[in-house]
N, C-alpha and C positions, 0 to 999 in steps of 0.2 A: 302880452309879453311872453316870449317863449321860455319854457322851463329849462332846467339844466340839460335834459336829454336832447331837447331841440338844439341847444347851443352846441353841444358836442357833435351832433349829427351835421350841423352846418359847417362847423370847423373841420370835420373829417372830409366832408364833400369838397370844401374849399381846397384842402391839401391834395386830395385825390385828383381833382380837376387840374390844379396847377402842375402836379407831377405828370399827368397824362399829356398835357399840352407841352411841357418841357421836353418830354420824350419825343413828341412829334417834331419839335424844332430840331432836337439833336439828331433825329433820324433823317432830317431833310425833307420830311413829308409836308411840313409847313415851310414854305420858301420865303426868303427875305423879301420884304415888301408886301407879302400877302396880307390882305385885309379881312377882318371879320368883326361881327358885332356880338354883344353879350347875348342877344336873342338867338343868334345862329348857334352859338356854342351851347346855350341852355337847351335848345331843341335837339342838338346832336346828342347830348348826354342824357336828355330826358329829365332835367332837374330845373329848379326855379332859378330866377335870374340872380338872386342875391349872392349865393356862394360862387357863381360864375364870375360876377363882377369883382368880387373880392380876390378870386384867384388871378384874374387878369391884371388887377392892380398890383398884386404881389409880383407877378412876372415882369411887369413894367418897372417896378422898383429894383428888380434884379438885372435890368438892362436887356432883357430878352424881347420885350415888346415895346412899341411906341404907342402912346395913347393920343387919340385925336377925338376931342370932345364932340365933334360933329359927325365923324365917320366911324367911330369905334376904336379898334386896335389894329395894329399891323406888326408883323414880325420885323424886328430891328435888323438892319443890314449893316454888317461890320465892314469897315474899310481896312486897308493895310495899316494905316496910321492907328486905328483903334487896336488892331492886333499887337502892334509894337508897344502901345501903352499897357495893354493887358499883360504881355510878357514881362515888361519892366516891373509892373506892380507885383506879379507873382514871384519874380526874382527877389524883390526886396523882402517878401515874406519868408521864402526859403533861406535866404542868406541870413536873416535874423535867427532862424532855427539853428543854422550851422554855427553862427557866432555864439549862441547860448551854449551849444554843445562843446565848443572849443574852450569857452571860459569856465565851464563847470561840468564835470563829468556826470553830475546828478541831474543835468537839464532834462534828460528823458526820464519820465516818471512811469513806474510800472506797478501794477497791483500785486499784492501778496509777495513782495520781495523777488519778483521775477528778475532774471538776468536779461541783459540787453538782447542777446540772441533770441531768447525765448519770446520776449515782447515783440520782436520784429518778425517772428516766424509767420504770424498771420498776414502781415503786410507782404511778406515775401510770396506767400501763396497767391495773393491777389496779383502780384507782379508776374508770377509765372503764367497765370491765365491771360493776363494782358499781353505778354510776349507771344504766347501761342496765337492769340487772335490777330496780333499785328503781322506775324509771319504768314497767317492764312488770308490776310486782307479782309478780315471780318470786322468792319468798322463798328457796328452796333455793339458787339460783344466787347471789343477793345474799349470803347468809351465807358461802358458799365464798370468794367474791372479797373480801369485807370482812375475813374472818379473815386471808387472805393479805396483804392491803393493810397492815393494822396490824402484822402480824408483821414484814414486810419493812421497814416504816418504822422500827420500834423497833430492828431489827438494825443500821440505819445508824449508831446511836449507839454501836456497838461493845461493847455489854454484853449477852451472850446471856441472862443471868439476868433482866435487865429485860425483854427480849423475851418470854421464857417466862412471866414473871409476868403481863405485860399480855395475852398470848394466853389464859392461863387465865381471867383476868377477863372477857375478851371472849367466850369460850365460855360462861361462866356467864351473862353478860348476855343473850346470844342465846337460851340455853335458857329463861331467864325470860320474854323477849319472846315466844318461840314459844308458851309455855304460855298466854299471854293473848290471842294474836292471833285466836283462834277467834271473837271478837266482831266481827271485820271481814270482810265478804264480798268486798271489793275492796281490795287492798293498793297499788294504783297511786297513787303520790304520797304515801302515808302514812308512808313510812320515809325517814330521813335520806339525802341523796345529795350531800353537800358534799365528797366525797373529792378531786376534782381541785382545788377551790378551796383546800383545805388544802395540797396539794402545791405549788400556785402560790405560796401565802404563804410556805411554807418555802423555796422556790427563791429568793424575794426576800429571804430572811432577815428577814421581817417577823414578829417574835415576837408583837407585839400582835394582828395580824390572825389569826395561828394560834391564839392563846388564845381570841380572840373566836369563832372558828368552832367550836372544841371546846366552849366554854361553851354556844353555841347548840345544838349537837348534844345535849349532856347535858340541857339544858332541854327540848328536843323529845322525847327518849327518856322522860324522867320524866313529862312531860305526857301522852304516849301511854299509858304503863302506868297512870297514875293514872286516866285517862279510861276505859280498858278495864275497870279493876277497881272503879271507883267510889271509889278511895282518895285 
């Protein structure tokens, strides 16, 4: 029976492998429908099969992989209908955040008595980096900063479960987007970049403007995917 150090090592490997494979999917290097086995991934990373199997099961639970008991795993292929559902789900989460803010000005929770603007300053920096990446058409950098931006923003509402759920939805929506972006040769200006505008609206506690920005973002995302897929 493995001791505590062995358990920690396996858990760390499991997380590292899951993170690495998620990054491969987000970067488009693992294509939708691509198949692989536990053995292939274990050999690729030079590790035992157990943490690899656990990592692949984790990614399957997150909706990024499909498990086939006879053939291993394959990258999940998202349809336009899937994307619409993801956007609707993430909209319900963000709308709940804005509703809480409208009902109670203390909805956003800050450490050490920080003011709202101070608490949002770190989120704004992530947003600035995301906007620069969007303007440059640098998808990999944009995805990294965008995921951090939304995760940190959701955490300000003091509910880690809400933040984790929104993060999972955003990873799924990015995976779907990446799977269809091959139809664009130049991404400059094609992706949403209203991150700092949203932070500014929240800083003013302008719930109406915040909702309008997110609604415009969702409409932009859906229109992009539908245009790329002819859907």
